[in-house]
N, C-alpha and C positions, 0 to 999 in steps of 0.2 A: 648623327642620323644614319640609319642603315639604308642602303640602297640595293635594289635588285638589279641583276644584269639586264642588258637590253634584250629585245625580243629575239634577236638572231640566235638560233640554236636553243632557245628555251623549249624544253619538252613539256608535254601535258602533265607529267608527274610533278614537275617543278611548279607549274601553275596550281595544281591540286594542293600541294603543300603550302604554297603562298596563300591561297584562299582559306585553307584550314587554319593557318597561323593567324591571319587577320581576324577571322571569325572568333577564334579562341580568345584573342586579346580583347576583342570587343565584349565578349561575354564576361571576362574577368573585370573589365572596367565598369560595366553596367552593374555587376554584383557589388563592386566596391562602392559605387555611388548610390546604391539603392536607398540608403537612409538619408541622403542629402536632398533638401528641397530644391527643386529646379536644377539639380546638378547633372542632368543628363540630356543631351540633345536628342533629336529624333534619330531613328534607326538609319534611315537613308543618309542623312547628313553625316552621321558618325562613320558610316561605311565609306562614303566618298572621301572624307578627310583621311581615313586610314589608308585607302588605296592611293590617294595623292601623295601621301608621305612615303609609303613603302614600295610603290610601283611607278615612280615618277618617270622612269625611262621607257615605259611602255607607250605605245601609240594611244591616242585618245579613244579610238574604237576598242582597243584591247582593254583599256582601263574601264570603259563603260561596260564591256562584257564581263569583266571581273567584278564590278560593282553589282551588276544584275545577278551574277552567280551567288555572291555572298548574301545579297538581299534574300534570295530564295532560301538560303541556308538559315538566315537569321529570323525571318518572319514568314516564310512560305513553307512548302512541303519538300524542299530540297530536291533530290533527283526525281521525285515523283511529279514535280510541276510539269516537266516536259511531257510525260505520259498522259497526265490528266488534261493537257491542252490538245490532245489528239482525239478528234471526234469519232474516229473509227474504232478506238479501243473501248471494248465493252466491259472489261474487268481487268484490274491490276492485282497481281498476287506477289507478295514479297515473302520469300522463304529464307529468313536470315539476311544478313547484310550483303551477301555476295550473289544472291540468286533472285532475280526479278523476272516474272513472266507476265504476259498480257494475253487477253483473248480478243481476236479480231475476226468478225464474221463467223463466229462459232469455233475457231481454231485457236489452240493455245500455242504460244511460241515464247521462247526465252529471248530477252532483249539485253543489249549491252549495258544498260543503265544499272548501276549498283551503288551501294552505300560504302563509304570509306571504311567504316568500322561499326560495331554494334552501338557505340555511343551516339553516332550520327543518326542511326536508325531509331534509337530510343528518343532522341530529341525530336525527330519528325513525328513520332507517335504522340508525344506530349503536345506538339503544336496542333495535331489533328483533333485530339480529344479535349484539350483545355477549353476552347470556345464553346464546346458542347456541354460543359459541366461534367465531363467524365474523366476518369483517370484509371490507370492500371498500376498495380504494384504486386508484391508477393502475396499479400492477403487477398487481393482481387485481381487475378492475372488475366481476366478476359473482359472484353467490352464490345458492345454492339451499339451502333449509333447511326444517325442520318446526317450527312453533310448538308451545307446550305443549298447546294445545287440539287439535292434530292438523292444523291448517291448514298449507298449503304456501305458502311465500313465496319469490319470486324477485326479485332486485335487480340492476339494471344501472345503472352510473353512467358519466358522461363519462370518457374520450373516446368510448366505445362508444355511449352513449346521447346522441345529438347535441343533443336539446332539453332536457336536464336529466335528473336521476336518475329512473328508472322502477321502480315497485314493482308486483308482481302478487301478490295474496294469494288463494289459492283455499281457500274454507272448506268444511267438511263438517258436515252436521247431526249433532247428538249421537245421533240415532236414524236410521239409514239406512233407506231404503224397503225393505221386504221384498218377496217375490215377489207377494203379493196386492196390495200397494200399487202395484207397477208395472203390474199388470193394470188396476187402477182408474184409474191415470193415463193409460192408453192407450199405455204404452211397449211392451208386449208383449201378444199375445192369449192367451187361456186355453189354446187347443190348442198354441200354440208353447211356452208355459211347461210344459205337461205333457210335451211332447217333450223339452225340455231337462232337466226333472226326472228323467225316466227315463234320459236319457243320463248324467247325473252319477251316479245311483245304480248304473248298470251299468258304471261306471269307464271311460267313453269320454272321451277327451281333447278339450277344447273350447278354441278360440281365439276371442276376442271382438275384432272389428275395428271401427274407427271413427275419426273425426277428434277433434281437441282439443275437450273440453267436450261430447262427444256422449253421455256417460253410461256409458262402458266400465267404469269402476271400480265404479259403482253397480250395474250389472248383474252384474258379477263377484261383488260382495259378496252380492247376492241369491241367485245360483246356489250360492254356498258353503253356504247354509242346507240344501241337499239332501245335503251330505256326511254320511257316517255318523258319529255322535258317538263311536263306539268307535275311530275311526281317529286316527292320529297325523298331524297336518297341519303342514307347514312352509310359512310364507309368506315371500316374498322381495320386497322393494320398495326403490325409491330413497328414498322417504319414506313411512313407515308410514301408510297410509290405510285399509286393510281392517279390518273389525271383525267377526270371526267369533264365532259363538255357541257353537261346540263347546268342550268342556272341555279337549281335549288339542291345543293349538295352540302352536307355537314361531314367534315373529315375528322375522325378521331384516331389518335395514335397512342399506343400503350407507353408506359414509362417504367423502366427498371428501378429497382431499389437504389437509394443513395449509398454512399460509402458506409454510412452508419446502419444500412439495412432498412431504412424507412422510406415511405412514399411510393412504394410500388403500385402501379395500376396495370392490371393484366387485361388481356383480350377478353377474358370472361367478365371482368368488371365492366368493361366498355360495352359489351354486348347486352348485359343486363340493363345498363343505363340507356342504351340505344332504344330498347323496347318502350321506354317511357318518353321518347322524343317524337312520337307520332310519325314513324317512318312509313313511307309507302314501299320502299325497297331497302333491304340491308345487303351490303356488299362487304364480305370479309376477305381481306387479302389472302389469308391462309389460316386454316384450322390446324392447330398442332398441339392442343391440350384439352383439358376438361371442358373448355367452352363448347366442344362438340355437342355435349348434352343440352346446353342452353339453346344452341342453334336448332337442334332437332325439336326441342320443345316449342320454339318460336314457329318453326315450319308447320307444326301440327296444331297451332292455335291461331291461325289466320294470317300469319306473316309469310305468305307464299311469294314466289318470285325472287328468292334470294340467289345471289351468285357468290361462289367461293372457290378456293383451291385447296388441294391437299397433296402431300408428297406420297406417291405410290407408283408402282410399276405397271399396273393394269387397273381396269375399271373394277374388277372383282376385289382386288387388293385395296382399292380406295374405299370401298364400302366396309370391308373388314377392318381397315384402320380406323375409320370413323367410329365403328362399334367399340374398339379398344379404347379410343380416346374418350368416348362418352363414359365408359366404365371407370375411367380414371377420376371421374367426379366423385366417386365413392359414396353414393347415396343409397346403394343397395338394390337398385333396379335389376331384375334378371336380364340376361342377355337377350332372351326372346322378346322381351318388351322393347328393348332398345332397337333390336333388329326390325321390329314391326314399325316403330316410329321412323326409322331410317328409310324403309321402303315407301312409307306414306309421305315422307317429307321431301325427298329429292326425286325429280322426274328423269333427269338425264345425267350421265357421267361422260365427260369428254376426255379422252386420253390423248396426251400430246407427248412427243418424244424428240430428243435431239439425236439426229443420225450421225454416223461416223464422219461424214464430211462437214458437219457443223450445222446443217440445215435443220430447222425445227419443223415438225410436221404432225398434224392431227392424224392419229392412227386408228381412231375409232370413236363412235358415238353410241353409247349403250343406253337403252331405256331401262329404268329401274322398275322391277315388277312389284306390285302391291301384294 
């Protein structure tokens, strides 16, 4: 029976190698026993037994820490577990095995956490995607999904990701900032909030525009608190992020195609169906495709009071982008007609931006002319 040296003088790299060796041996044993009935004990029990055999000279606390570490590698998210347990972290970004960044309070910083090698990183990706019914490979090297806690995860692997697999995990707090919180944080002024509150209550359609990470969804969620609790609200999102407090909410989420290329349900499909669900309000997390035309049609046929977001750097660009997205529907409507529908459909465009210091701030509220 092989034994490891005592703790005295044992370096972190020695423990790294020991943890990796035990994990690898467990993987091999589980694969070898995969075809046996009842031939494999639980993961935790197997890890404790292996640590007890190969690290008997370590203290109990050290063995327990080693077990916890290997459990994270075997069934958790490895090095990312520590980061995802930190409530202050808003986003985790993995650029290959050796470079991990996080965003805290709007600022991006590199952290000491890293993966031992690309194989460990790919194993972590597999453990993230497998419970969600997704996978990535050379034929399908990208995946976008929602984790159980509501976080959004995006994965890109080689050959598309040149420097190794890349993971982006955008986290959302369990309690979203409300309207008063946004005023306190300086995201929006009191008078602007009062203006938007009155607009939502009077069923004016509002489009929130901004760049990635500017706080569009957070602002959209806050404005939704002004919706009448008696209304039937249908939300439509690529990945369900909104958390509405009203009692009568139907949440719809799009679905990408399967590995075989079947079963896709787009935002446009959901929007068309939502119009048959007797909605009082429609809230679309983000308009990013030809569903823009269906939204404009809905806004011009009695479904007023909608809330949505779009990626754009200004209110003018937001309206221009919606026109382009509506043209992508490809039904031959002239741009002048789409522009007229756009001006009649939306009442306000709210521009929000992330400043250099990381603070999100509403930079303007523009009235859409008819």
